[in-house]
N, C-alpha and C positions, 0 to 999 in steps of 0.2 A: 445703695443705700448711703446716703451722706450723713456721717457720724461726726459731730463736732465736739471736741473735747476742750473745756475750760479750765485753765489753771494759771498760777501765778508766772512762772518761768519754766523754761525746759532746762532741768538740771541735768548733769552728767549721768546720774544714776536712773533718770526717767527716759532719757533719750532711748535706750535699748528697749524699753517697753513700747514706746510710740512706734519705734521702728516695726515691731512685731505686729501692732494693730494695724498699722499702714498696709501691711501685707495680707491682711485678711481678705479672703475672696468675697468679692461682692460689695466691698466697702470703699467708700470715698472718703478717707480719714483726714481730718483738718484738726489742728491744735490752734486755739486762740488764747493767746497770753496776755498779761498785763504789763510785763517789763522783760527787757532782755536779761537782766540779772538782779540781784538784790544788793543792797548797799554793803552788807557785811560778807559778800562772797566774792571770790576772785575767779569764778569760773568762765571759761570761754568755751562754748559748746557749739559744734557744726551741726546746723540744722538744714543744711542744703538739700538733703534728700527727703525732707518732711515738708508737708505744707503748713507751714507756720505763719499765723497773722498776728498781729499786735494791736490791741485796742488802745485807743486813747484812753489814758488813765491818770488820775490824781493819785499820787503815791505819797502817803503822809507817815512819817516817822513818830512813834509814840511810844511811850514808856508804860509798861504794864507791870503792876504790882501783883504778885503772886503770894498768897498767904499759906499754901498747903504744898508739901509737907513742912516746908520752913518759909518764912518771908524772904523774898528776894525781888529785885527788879530786873527787867529786860527790855531792850529797845527792839521794837518790830516794826513792819511796814505794814500799813492798812492800805491796800489797793482799792480805789473807787473807779471801775472802768466806765467812763462816761459814755463812751460810744458802743457799748456792748449791744444795745438794742438793735442799732442801725447795722452792726457787724454780722448779727445772726440774721437780719433782714436780708442782707446781701448774700450770706453764704447758704441760706435756705437748708438748714438740717433737717433730716427725718428723725433723728435722734439727738439729744444733748447729754453729754456727760459733764457734770460740774464737780469741782474739787472744793471741799470744805463747805462751811454753813454760813458764810459771811455775805457781804453786799453782792459779789458776784453771783452766787447761787440765788440770792433773793430776786435780782434781775433776771436772771435765766429762768427761775420759775415762772415769773410773771409773763416772760414772752411765750414759754411753752404752753402755759394756761390759755393764753390769748389766741394762739395759733393751733392749738390741739396737737402739740408735739410731745412725745414721751420723754419723760425727764429720768436720767440715773444721776444719783448723788454719791459721790466718793467721799465718805466722811472719816477722817482721821480723828480717833477718839481713843482715850485710855481712861482709866479710873481717875487719874490725876487731873487730866484735862477737863473732865466732867465737873470737877470741884471748883475750876476757875471760871465761874459763871454766874448769872443772876436769873432771877425768875423771868425778866423780860426776854433775855436771850433764850431761855429754854422755851418760852413760848413761841418764839419766832422759829426756833429749830423744830418743834414739833409740827407747825405748819408746814414747813419746807419738806420735811421728811414724809409726811402724809401724802404730799402730792406725788413724791416720787414713786415710779412703778417698780424700781429696783434700787437697792442701797449697797454700795460696796463698802465693805468694812474690813479692817486688818486684824484678824484674830480674835482671840477669846475676850480680851478687855474691850474691844470695839463692840463685839456683839452684846456683851453685858450693858454697856453704855446705851447702845441704840435701843435695846429692848427696854430700858428705863425711859427712853424718849418715845416710847409707843409703837416703835417698829416691829412688826410681826417677824417671827423666824423666816417665813417663807419668802419675805421680800429681802432678806439679808444674803448677800453673796460674800462668802469668805475669800479674801484676797491678801493672805499674809504676805508682808515685804519681802523683797528678795534682792540680792546683790546681783552684779553681773559675773556669775559663776564662770561662764566660759572664758571671759578675759582673764579673771583671776586664775583659772587653772592653767591657762597658756602661759602666763608669766610665771607662776610657780614652777612650771617644769623646765624653764629655760636656765641654760648654764649661767648666763648673765646675772639673773635674779639670785641664784645660788651664791655667787661670787660677791655679789653686792651686800647679801645679807651677812656673809662672813665679814666683809670689811666694816659694816655698821657694828657688829658685836665687838670687833677688835678696836675700832675708834672710840666708841662711846662705853662699851662694857668693861673693857679692862678687867676680864676675869670674872665679872658679876653677871647674874641673871639680869633678864629685862622684864620690867612690868611697864606696859605701855598704855597711855591714854590717847586715843585718836579723836580729833574733832575740834570743834570751836572751843576756845577758852573764855567761856561765858558762864555767868552764874547758874543757868538752867542745867549746865552740865556736871555741876557738882565740883568744880574745880578747887574751891576753898576747902570744900568738906575732905577731899582725898588728901590735900596737904596736911590738914589737921590730923588726919588718922595716920598719916605717914610718920609724923614727928612722934606719935604716941608709941610707936613700934619699939621693941627692945632693940638696943644697939646690935646685938648678935644676929637679928634678922635683917635689920637694913644694911648691915655691913656686906651682905651676900647679894644685894639687889641694886639696881638702877631703877629710878622712877623716871620714865621718859615720857614727855609730852610732845606729841605729833600735832601740830595744828597752830592756830593763831586766833588772837581776839582781845578784847579790852582786858583780860585778865593775865595777859602775857607778862606784863611787869611783875605782877604778884609771884608768878612762877620764877621769872629770872632773879627775883630778889631773895630768894631763899638761900640761907647761909648753909647750904648742904651740897658738898660736891657730888652726892649720889642722886641729886635731882637735876634732870637736864631738859632743856627747852629746845628741841630739834627744829622748831619752825614748820612752816607749810611745806609739804612734801609733794611734788607733782604726781599725778594719778598713775602714771606709768612706772613709777618707783614705789608706790605704796605696797606691792606684794612683797617686795624685799624686807621691808620693815615689819610686816606681820611674820614672815618667815624668820626674822631674827628675834622675834618676841617670845617669851615663855608664858606670859600671863597677861591677858587683856583686862584692864579695868574699865568699868563703865559705871561711874557713879552718879548718874543722872538724877535730877529731882523731878523729872516729868516728861521726858521725850515721850511722844505718843507711838513711837516704835523703837527705833535705835539701829540703823543699817549697819552701823559699825560691828555689831554683834554677828550679824550674818556673815559679814566679811572675815571677822576673826575665826569663826567656826569653819567656814570654808578653807582657810588656810591652815586649819589643825591647831588652832590656839584656843585654849579654854578661857572662859570670861568670868570675873568676878562681876556679876550684874545686879545692878539695882532693881530692887522690887517695884520701883516707880517707873520703870521702863515698860512701854506697851508690849514689847516683844517678850518680856520676861516669862509670862505664863506659857507661852507658845514654844520658845526655842531652848529655854535652859531648865534641865533637870537637876536640881540641887545634889551635888556629890556624884553626878553620873557623868554629865558632859560639860559641867561648868558649876559654879556656886552662886547662890543668891544671898543677897543681904540688904538690909535697910541703911543707907548711908547717913540717915538722920537719927539712927537709934544710938543708945549709949554703948551698945556692944559692937559698933561699926569696926573699931579699930581691932578688936579681938576677931572678927570675921575676916578682916584684911590679913591679919597674922595667920589665921587658919589657912587662907588661901595660899599665902606665900610659902608656908611650911608643908603644904600638902604633898605627900610622896608620890601622887599618881598624876601629876600634872600633864605629864606627856600622853599617858594613857587617856586622860580626860579630853585631850586635844584630839585624839584619833576618833573617839566616840563622838566629840563634837561635830567633826567632818562628816560622819555617817549621819548623824542626827538632823543636819541642815541640808541634806540632799534634795528632799522633797520641795524646798523652798526655791523655786526657779522663776525666771523671768517669764518662761512659757506658761507656768501655772497662773502667774499674775495676770498676763495678757488674756489667758482663757476665761479669767474670772470676769473681766470686762466685756468678753464676747457673750458670755452667759447672761450678764446684766443686761446687755442690749437686746439679746434675743427675748428675754423675759419682758422687757418693757415694750417691744414691739408686739409681742404676744398679748400682753395686757391691753395695748391700744386697739388691737383688732378685736378683742373680746368686748372692749367699751363700746367700739362702733356697732358691733353685732347686737348688743344689748340695747343700745339707743334705737337702732332700726326696728328691732322687734317690738320695743315699746311704741313707736310711732304706728307701726302696723296694726297693733292691737287697738290702739286709739282710733285709727281710720276705720277699722271694722266695727267698733262700736258706734261710731257716727252713722 
């Protein structure tokens, strides 16, 4: 059975999932991408062991204005895969999996309908993403989702949004996001990682604790908000901590310009060194204004680090139990600084970290891959049922004649 997976790019955190899907018995697995990378990513991903094809695509940068929970602008890429129809015709898929609900999935849905091929849609959704739309987009999304034999969603918030778009529970396959736990565990257990973590604390910490923000420095991630909240902290609290930003982006200068020796911009860290930074961290901060999941929360928990997690993150409902294995808050609320202070002064951060490591154990790449296998099986089963129903209808009609 030839399964073709349509997505923007092959990212480092998706490659292990594709590897597992490619090893599915009875599958001939192909990945059809729009681009080798994105304009704001510096990833280099080896895909030699995967069957990856790239569509001829118009990629357009555009600025999107978000109004909820607070107004901010972000630059994104809109991909228009102009050769998708001919690419699918050449690959001759038995099942198509399409990521997101934009032009790519619209073209894929039209192709699948024309050729009678089952369609699976992987829909990134959160409560916040559901508010960044309009009536026309929602109408298109409802039409696309109605055609899908199975819909893969990421956790509680995704199911809630998909239900609101008319998708029945029986068509939704839960596939909560997962980090590459095996690689993280391997690196965490190495003596080299332990030594590097100690060096990081000695170099940057200078006797203080570490509160780290991992990821791109863009408005969506709440970079400005966490800086504002940090400035509002009592000096007695700030003097015990370092606020460290690991990542890069258009707001890097804003971080670097802070007149505070306790705020550090560490820049981009190579993937093979990120485990050491998590190991050096006492508290992970995730002040996002609307991530549809937030894979860094998985990574932090896997490394035994508790998270102060924004309620606007799609993962918040599934991963973080407030006061148990992390702390939740709203970075746009009036008491956000108080919640940050509460997290920084919590007496059981280490114990929270141990609980976090236990809580994230079910969120594995194997489980994520299995969700796609289940969705494909469901889609193929529905296709067979539809054919049987059609044949039965034709038979009855012939008998009446």
